[in-house]
N, C-alpha and C positions, 0 to 999 in steps of 0.2 A: 446443395447443402444449405441448411438454415444458417443465418448469420450467427445465431447463438452457438452453434456447434463449433464454428471457427474460434469464437471468443473463449469458449470453454476449453478447447484444446490449447490455446495460447496461455490461458490462465494457469492451467495445470503445469505446463512446461515452465513458465516464468516463476511460478510458486516454488518449484523444486530448486531453482537457482537462488531465489530469495531466501529460502530456508537454509541453504548452505552458508549464506552470509550471516544469517541470524544465529546459527549454531556457533559461530566464532566470537560472538559478543561476550566480553569478559564481565561477568556479574560483579566481580570485585573492583571494577573500574567504572561502574555505571554512572558515576558523577563527573567523570572526566569530560572536558570539552576543549577543542582546539583554540577557541577564542571566546571572549566574554559574551559576544552576541550569538554564539552558536548554541544549539541544543546540546545537552549532555549525550554521551554515547548511549546511555540507558533510555533517555527520552526519545532519541532518534530511532533506536531499534524498536521501541514500543510503538512509535508513530508509524513505522513501516508496517507492523502487524495490523495497525488500525486502518491503514489505507484501504484494506479490503472491505471495510464497512461502506465505502462509497458505492460499491456494486448494489448493495441493499438500499442505500439512500436513493440512488437513481431509480431503482425499480419501484420503490414504495412511496416516494415523496415527489410528486410531479412539479410542485412549486416549492423549492427548497429555500428557506429563509434562515440565513446565518444568525439572525436575531433570536430565533426561537427553536430551530431544528438542529443546532450544532452545540455539542457539549465542549466547552472550552477548557475542561479539566486536563491538565498536563500529567497524565498518568505515566508512571515508570514501573515496568515489571520488576518485581523484587528478586527474581531468580531466572535462570536460564529455562527452567521447567515452566514457569509462569509465562515467559515470553513466547516460547514455542507452543504452549497450550493456547494462548490467545491467538497466535497466528493460525494454528490449525482450526480453531473454532470459527474464526472469521473467514477463513478459506472455505470451509464447508458451507457457511451461510452464503458466501458469494457464488459458489458453484450451484447451490440450490436455487438461488434467485435468478441466475442466468438461465438455468434449465427451465424455469417456469415462464420465461419471456418468449413471446412470439416475435416474428419480424415486424408486425404492426406495433407491438410494444416498443421495440427497439427504434422504430422510426418516429415514435411520438416525441413531442417536445418536452425537454426538461428545462425548467426555469430556475435560475439562481438569483437570489435577491438578498438585500439587507433592508428589511422594512419595505418602504415604497420604492426604493431604488433597485431597479432591475440591473443586475450585473451582466448576465448573459442568458441567452436562450439557445439551446442546442438540441439536435436529435439525440435521444438517449444513447444510441450506439456511438456517437461522437463523444458524448460525455463519459461513457465507460472507457473509451480509449484514453482520454485526457485525465480524468479525475480518478480512474481506477488504475489503469496500466501505467501511463506516463508519470503520474504522481509517485507511484511506487518505485519506478526505475530511477527517477531523479534522486529520491532519498536513499535508495540502495547504492547509487554511485557515491553519494556523500559518505555513507557508512564504509565503503571500501577505502576511502581516504582516511577516515578515522582509524580503521584497523591498521592501515599502513603506518600512520603516525604513532600508534601504540605498539608497533613492531609485532603485530599479529599476522600470520600468513593469510594473504588474501586469496580466496578461492577463484578459480577461473569461472567466467560466466559464459561468454560466447566463443571461448578459445582458452588457451592456457594463460595463466598469470605468471608473474615473476616467481611465485611460490608454488604453483601447482601446474604440472604439465598436462593434467587431465588424463 
């Protein structure tokens, strides 16, 4: 099996779990945050939908420079429909980009820098695990806490939750 096939299967599975979480985000509370240093629930949910862009960045930008390749705009989806539409659009792009990659592509090096300062260099398959998958899981976990604090039922992810037996 090609490495990309395993990554695609995992992405499809995890995306279905992430979508369940995003479907619970209350548009009428998008400005709520648990702490002054925290992202708002609307920004966090939008950011989760945006994490899928890393698959495309990793495929298309071999030498990623935060100083020029990263949009620092803090977008917040205005509605549930916009949030899920952004997630679905970015998921389709991520799946298409993974589908187009060979094992050689996935073994090639991805560099992350800020100007002349090299932050890290990783094989693209490792970058996809960290910057694509783990990044999304981290924020999805944060979102589950936000939902709990807002008294919104938290869906089960890898088993039942206190609100959903699956």
